[in-house]
SERO-940503 format. One record per residue (C-alpha): residue in one letter; x, y, z. Coordinates in pm, whole numbers, plus 50000, padded with zeros to 5 digits. Example, Ala and Ser with C-alpha at 12.3 -4.5 7.8 and 13.67 -1.06 7.14 Angstrom:
2
A512304955050780/S513674989450714/
end
This chain:
271
M438437399930031/T437657368129837/T440757351429986/W439597360130339/I436157345830278/R437627313730142/H439847309830447/K438857280130664/G438457302230970/W435947324730799/T434107294730656/W433867278430997/G432667311231149/F429937315930891/R428717280230930/S428757282231308/T426807315031305/V424137300431076/L423857268731283/L423627288131611/Y421007311331464/F418987281531337/L419377263931673/A418307293931880/L415437305231657/I413877272131550/V415257240731716/L415237252032080/P411667266232077/I410347234431914/F412287213232162/G410867234432443/V407297227632328/Y407897190132329/V409517191532674/Q406677212732814/S404017189432674/F405417160232875/S406337180833184/A403207169633371/G403667133133277/W402507109933002/G399047106633155/H398417143933144/F399687145432786/T397287117732680/E394427134332864/S395187167732695/I395247154632340/M392167132932401/D390127162132535/P386967163832316/I387117201832297/A390767200432188/W390057174331920/K387057193731790/A389217225031772/V391957207031578/L389527189731340/L387647222431280/T390947239831204/I391897212930951/K388447213830790/L388347251730750/G392007252330646/V391247227730365/I388317248930247/S390317281330248/T393237264230074/F391017249729802/I389537284029730/N392957300629732/V394367274429495/L391627281729241/I391657319429275/G395417322129324/T396167301929010/M393817323828807/I395347355828946/A398867343428873/W397777335028517/V396277369728463/L399287388028610/I401747369228389/R399807364628066/Y397957398028035/K399017434428020/F396507459828153/P396457493128341/G397077488428712/R398777454628667/T401897465628857/L399827479229145/L397747447429161/N400917426329160/S402327446229452/L399057443629647/V399327405629639/D401967407629913/L399867430330138/P398847401930377/F402577395630439/A403157431830543/L399907438130728/P399477426931093/T396997398331094/A394957415231367/V394417444331129/G393197419330869/G390707405631120/L389547440631205/M388987448330835/I386847417030798/L384927426431113/L384237461730986/L383397450230634/L381207420330714/G380157426131075/P376527429131186/G376657467231172/S378127469030820/F376227472130494/L377367438330359/G376847421330694/G373327435630719/M372487424130367/A373777389130445/E371617387430759/K368527397430561/L369277368930320/G369677344530608/F373487342330605/E375607347930913/I379277355530848/V381107371731138/F381387350231454/H380627319731241/Q382707295831031/P382527316330705/A384387344730879/I387147320630982/V387517308230624/I387697344130496/A390347352830757/M392397322130663/M392057330830294/F393267366230358/V396457356930544/T397337328630299/F396357347029981/P399887352929838/F401317317729870/V399807301029562/I400207332129346/R403887336429426/A404557299229383/V402877297229040/Q404157329828888/P407827319228843/L406757286728675/L404567305528428/E407417329628355/E409807300728287/L407357282228061/D408737281227707/P406187296327461/L407527272727194/E405927243427377/E402487259327346/E403077269026984/A404137233326905/A400927220127061/Y398817244626857/T400737235226542/M399917198526601/G396217207326615/A395627208126990/S392877231027115/R393507257727379/T391827236127643/R393887205427557/T397087226027544/F396367240227887/F395767206328049/K398567187827866/V401297214327846/I400687243728079/L399037227628383/P401767201028435/S404347229228445/M402287248528699/L401387218528914/P404487218129142/G403867254729228/I400167248829283/I400867219529517/S403687235929713/G401847269329736/G398657252029843/M400447231730110/L402167262930245/A398827281130251/F397257252030439/S400097250830690/R399837288330747/A396047286030786/L396447260131063/A398557284431264/E396527316331213/F395477334331529/G395447372231499/A392847375731222/V390697346631338/V390347355431706/L388527387931620/V385917372331393/A385457336431510/G383217338231816/N385297310531980/I382407287032058/P383737251732141/G382837226731872/R381547253731634/T383987282631595/L386857274931834/I389977266931632/A393227251631756/S395337283331785/V392657300931992/F392227269532205/I395987269332274/F395847305932374/G392967298232608/E394907269932771/V397847293232834/E395487319232979/S394027291933203/D397507284233338/N397717250733161/P400877253832947/A401347216032936/G397897211732779/A398597239832532/A401907223732438/A400267189632389/V397807203732134/S400637223631977/I402457190931910/L399557179231694/L399847210531479/L403647208431475/T403597172431357/L401127180831083/S403267210430976/F406357188430960/I404497163930735/I403377192530509/L406927206230481/W408227171530396/V405617168130119/I406507202729983/N410197193729977/A409447160729800/V407347178829538/Q410067204729478/Q412767178429447/R410667158729199/G410057190829001/K413787197628981/R414517162428857/A411757165728596/
end
């Protein structure tokens, strides 16, 4: 069996299958978006990306994505720390629940937020009495983005904490370093590549979220209309070229994020 796999014919077949799969699943759809965006001409493309509503939608998406990512970086790092460093009843169950947003349809996540924090719910009613409006406003979008991107930072930081040599911490304590100084000088630098890469992945995923957001956003231009919902609206309005033009903005930003993540990971490997 090993001899067959090593045969040049098998090797060529495996490589060709992988390349064809990659081409059909990723390259061609992306190429199709770029072609569609310029199908109506350069003037229409420029007009589409300069549309004030489109720009407001993209900028709002970036703003809320940054907020949700910042919160997830803080909370996700703490959760990863607790799951690795502490033993307690229910730890295994909690660790398995971290991946729930990956398995759950995002529309179901949006429905849960709507039922939990909507105007007719207990928490939503309490928030309204205090003067806070959640559902159909920007806080609901941030919560939806946080829900779908929740696992990224945790799963990126956990392996780094597991690989951290306890002798490094013990050496720092032996030399008289406090727990705070040891954390910032020894532990945090080891966790930082995972925090950065996980945060960037969470941000990239937040930019593309649709299913959870569309149920709780309200979709008011300039206030709660985000880019993915705007793109859906353009398709529904029979303007695929305009939808593709805005999609290019998100695609380009995603490519930049992936490049940064790869650079961080490569630097971490060399270190």
